[in-house]
Each structure stands twice: as C-alpha cells, then as structure tokens.
N, C-alpha and C positions, 0 to 999 in steps of 0.2 A: 744701219743696218735695213736694207729691205727687208720688206713683210713676204715671209713663204706662203705659200698655201697651207689651211689646216690640215691639208690630208699629208704632205711632205712633210709641215713642220715638227709632227709626230714620230716618226722615223727619223728625220737629221738629226734632230734635237738629244739624240741617245748618244751622238758622239760628242756631245760639249763638253763631258767632264774630262775627256784626254787631254783637251785643251786649255789651255789660259783667252782669254775672253778678247785681246786683239788677232790673238791668232787663228781663232774657231769662227769670224767673223771675213776672215779673209779665206778659210777652209771654206765659207760656205758659197762666197763668191767665186771661188776657181768654181766649185761644184757645178752649179746653176749656170756660169757660162761653159762650163765644158759640154753641159748635155744642148743648152743653143746654137753652140759655135757648128758652123757647116764645115767641110772641109777636114784639113788636118786638126787636132787638138791639141795645138801647143801652147803654154802658159802666154808669146806673144800675144794670138790671135783671141784668145781665150779673153785679156787685157781689157783688147779693142774693140771687141762687144761689149763688155762690161766696164765699159771709158767713163759712162756717167755716174756710176754705184760706185767706183773706187775712193777709197777716203786714206789721205797719204799717199807718200810715193812709190810711184810701180814696181820699184826692186825688191819693197817690202813682200811682194807677192812672191817675185823671183826667188827670195830665199827663204820661202814657206819652207819647201822638201827640205833640204840643205842648213840652214843654220835656228830654224825654228823648235824650239822645246816641247816636244808631246812626245809619246808614250805609243809605238807602234804593236806593241802587246793588249796595252788597253781599246785603240781601235778594232784592230783583231775579234777581241771578244765581243765588240758590240754587232759587227758585222756575222761573226758567229751564230750569238744568238736570233741574230735578225732575220737569217736566213733559214734558220732552223725552226724557228715559232711558223714560217709555210708549210711546216708538216703536221700530222696528227701526233699529238702529245704522246701515243705509244709506239709510232711507227720505228723502223729502226735503220737507221742513218747509214743509208750509201754513197761513201765515199769513191771516189776516180782522182786514181794520182800519176800523175803522168810528167814527165820532163819535156822543157823546150829548150833549143839556145839561142838565145838573141845576141845578134851579132853587132857586135862591135869591133871594128879592126882599126881603132888608134892607136898612137902609138904610146900614148900616158894613159891607158883604160885601165883603171887600177884590177888586176887579179883577173886579166886578161889570159884567155887558154884559148887550145886549139881542141874545139870534140870534134866527134861525130857529130854532122848531120843528118838526120832518118828520112829526113824530105826525099836529097838530093843522092844519096846512096840506094846503092844495089846487092847485089847477091855477087859481084863480080868487081866490085870498083866502092869505095868507101871516101866518100866527100868530105873534107875538112870546114870547118865553119871557126872563123874565132871569134869569142865574145866569153857571155856567159850561160852557166847553162843551171836554169831553174827548177825545180819541183816544183808540182800547183796541184794542190788538191781541193777536189770542188766535191761539193752534194748536189745529190741527186733528184732535182724536186719535180714533183707534178704540179705542173699549173693546170687550172681549169680551163678551158677550151682550148687545149693542146694533146693532141695523140702521144706525144716524144717528150722522155723528160728531160728536162734544162739542168746541164753540168756547170752550178754557179760557181768560183772558185772564190775559196775564204783565204787559206793559208798560200804561202809562197817560201821556198828557200832559197838560197842558194848552193851547187854543189862545185866544192871545194879541189881540185883534183891535186893528187901525191905531191907532183912535179912545181906545183909553185906553193903548196903551204910553207914551206919556209921562205918565202919573197914577201910575204904578205903578212908572217907571224900567226896565221890563221892553222887549227887543226881540219885535215883533211876530212872530207864530209861524200859519202857514196848520197846517191836518189833512195838507197833502202835506209839508210842511216836515219835521214831527213825525214825519212815517210813516218819511223818509228816516232822522229820526235814531235812532230807536227802531232801526231795519235795521240801520243802520251796530252798535250795540250789542250786536244779535244776533249778526251775523256774528263781530266780534271775541271773545265769549265763545265762540262754535260756529264755530273755523275750519276747522272738517273735514266741514261742514255744508254745504246746498243750499237754497235758499230758495223758495219761490213764495208774491209777496203780490197778494190778490186785496180792490180798495177799489171806491169807487164814485167818482165823477167828480170828485171832492174831494178822493181821494186820491192815486189815479192820473193824472197830472197830466202835462204836458210832461218838467217837469222829475223825476220819477220815473220815466218811460219814460227820458230820456238816462241817467239812474242807472243803469236797470237793464241799460241797453248798453253803459255801460264797467266793468260786473260781470257781462258777458254767461255767466261760468263759472259763478256763485254764485248769479245771481239772478235772476227772472223776475217776471215781473207782469201781471196782467189786469184790466181794468179797464170803463168804458163810455164812448162815443166820441158825439161831438155829431152829431145829423144833418146839421149844417152844419158839418163838419169841413174842413179846408180839406187835400186830398189831393193827390199830384203823384205822376207815373211819373217812376222813375229817371232819371238823367241818361244821353244814349244816350253822349254823351264826357264823363267828368269831368275829365280834363285840362283840356280845350281851355274857353277862358277866356270868361266872362261879359261884359258890357256894362262892370263897372266895373274886370274886368281878373285879379277873381278866379277860382277854377275853380267851375266850376257846381255846385251842389250839388242842386238836381233840374231834372225833366224838366217838362214839360207838364204843364199843368192839367187834375185827374179829376175826374169829377164826385164833388159830395157822395155820403157815403153814404145819404141820405135819397132820391136821385134813383137809386143803381146800383142798390140790395137787389132792387127788383125783374126786374132784368136777370142777376142772378146764377145761377148755373147749382145747383139746389136740391141736397142730397144726405139722405138720412135715414140716422138712428143712432139704436140704441137706448141711452137713456143712465139711468144710476141716477137716481130721482127724488125726492121728498117722500113722507117714508110708509117708507121701506124700498122703494118700487114702483120699475118701470122705464115706461119712458113714450119712445115714438116722436118725435124731433125731427127738423124739418128744417133747415136751414144752410145760408147760403152765404156762400162764405170769398174773399176777395182780397189781396193785397199789396200798399203804397201804401207812402208816401214821408210823413208826420207832418208838415207845416210850422207852426210857430209862429211868428207875423209879430210877436208882444211881443219875444220872446228872439230871435228870428232861430236861430231853429234846427229843422234839419230830423231828424227818426226814422224810421229804417223799420222799419213793423207788419205784423203782419197782419189786418185786421179781419173779425170774424163777423157776420152777421145770423141771428137766430136765428128761425124761424118756426113757429107751432105748438102753440107754448108761452107763450103771452102775448103781450104788446105786440111787435112786431118792435125788438128793440133790436143795438146797435153795440157791439161788444167790441174792444180794441185789446190786441194783445200780440204778445210777440218770435215771431220763425220756432219758436225751443228751445220756447217753450209749446204753443204749436200742435203740434209733435209731440206736447209729452208728453198733452194734450188727447185727441189724437185715436187713439193708441196703445193 
C-alpha cells in the first residue's frame, strides 16, 4: 500500500483496529481516492483515479461497504474521539441533531417509505419524498481562523415509520428515540464529558426532556415548544393527595405560550449571530411545568420567547441549560 503523509497517517491509522488488514488497505485507498476525485465521488470514479495503486480485482472495492466484515460502532467510536479531541478537555460538547430525507424512488429499495420533505413543503402544502429518513448528530467545533462553528457529523440512524415496521421486521423508531439512543452511546464512550443537545420539535420531545432530567448532571437539551403547550404551575403542596389519592404533580393551569408571550417582561441581550456578527435580541422567559397528556408525565422547564430575531418562538430547556445560555 502507498505511504500516507505522516500528519494524515496519525489520524487514519486509528481506524485500523476496526478492519481486517486487506479491508483496511482498500478502505484507505477509497478514502484517499474520494478526496482527490473531482466531480461525483462514486466508487467507480474513485477507482479510475486510483487505478495504478489498486491491488486485486476492482470488484473487491465495490464490495467493501456491502460484504466486508467490520464494526460500524468501532468506526463511530474512533470518529467521535477524533472530533472531540478538537475541543478543550473541559469544554461542554454541543450537539446538534436534525433529520434529513434521502430520496430513493426505486421499486426494490429496502425500507423505502413516504416522508415529508421540509425543503419543498410550505404552510399550506405538504411535499412528500420517497426514500429513507436519517437522523444525523453533529458536534459543534470552533476551528482556528473561522468565525462560525462547524457542525461535524459523527453519528446517524435511520428512522423507521410504523407503517413499514412489519414489512422489514424492525421496530419503529422516531427521531426522538434515535436521538436518545445515540446520546447514550456518546455518554458511554465519553464518560467524563457533559453534553448539550439542540434539536427541533421532532427531536426534543417530552421523552427527550424527561431523559435529560434523569441525567441532569451530564445532559441538557434545547428545543422548540408548541404555542399551545400544556403548561402548569408547580404544586403548592406536592405531598397533598389529589382526587385519586396520588401525590399532586402539577398545580394550576397556566396560559399557553402563544397567549403568555406578550405578557412577559422583555430583556435585551447582545448575542453572537450569523456571519460572525452580533445582534441585540429581545426575549422573555418563564419557568413552568410541561404536561404530557399522552404519557401522563410532567417535566419542569424554562421556556423562552424570542422577539426581534424573526418569528416569535418558544424554546423549552432545563434550568441548568438556561444558566448556560445567559452566562
């Protein structure tokens, strides 16, 4: 196999334990070929560029992703540690989770389903795209010389809709479930680090907030909140029994965020904005207990109504996260 530059070999060689020796050589060949190939980076174009350095039949390289034996979790663990090494040792790891639909319209595509296309959909019309829906988890890294942070993807998982779980014999998985499962992996691989997870309403749900409450010493979450969310005041006397005899878990009903947002005291603060600039943002905040009638659970949150930076939105977060945001 050709010799890698010393600076690159120290990074790429850490992936070697996840492969057998022949597979690792083909992996490095495809990796280098993907970097130097111009245009579409398919396996065939990569092999055409790297043809003088190929060993064995070209079909062995095509079968690398489908037939070769290697551990995807071992590769992911190495990748995560490589990316986290770019951060200070005591820094909080900022995670961003979002879903994307990869269009595949073939008749024999495994686990293909119809998903909402957020790019082409509008408030009045919903565009449907056939293919796979993936949830990607990225780590925000601030590199020297760049004013904005980079979102480096480290983990991903496929969302399985309930309507096809019987056909492929796999349990249904929502974006929220995948986000929690991938977050548990990161917590096991990095036992001495804390995380802040940011996502949309499909990622940060009641289940995600409840998970963060159970692991409050290591996990914080930031997400969007519905304008008609069920908010309650904390119970005045939690030990007092309710009508059913169980301890009270919530107090009186509070106005919805859509109703309450204009009544909050506005605070102005200058924050980092797009393009490396800074902008003055007005917001109001209030603590409440978020009630989920489907799961019959209550979670304490602090929701924020942002004004002057686009449409007014409500954001739920834990109390520790809010202190981190305002410091």
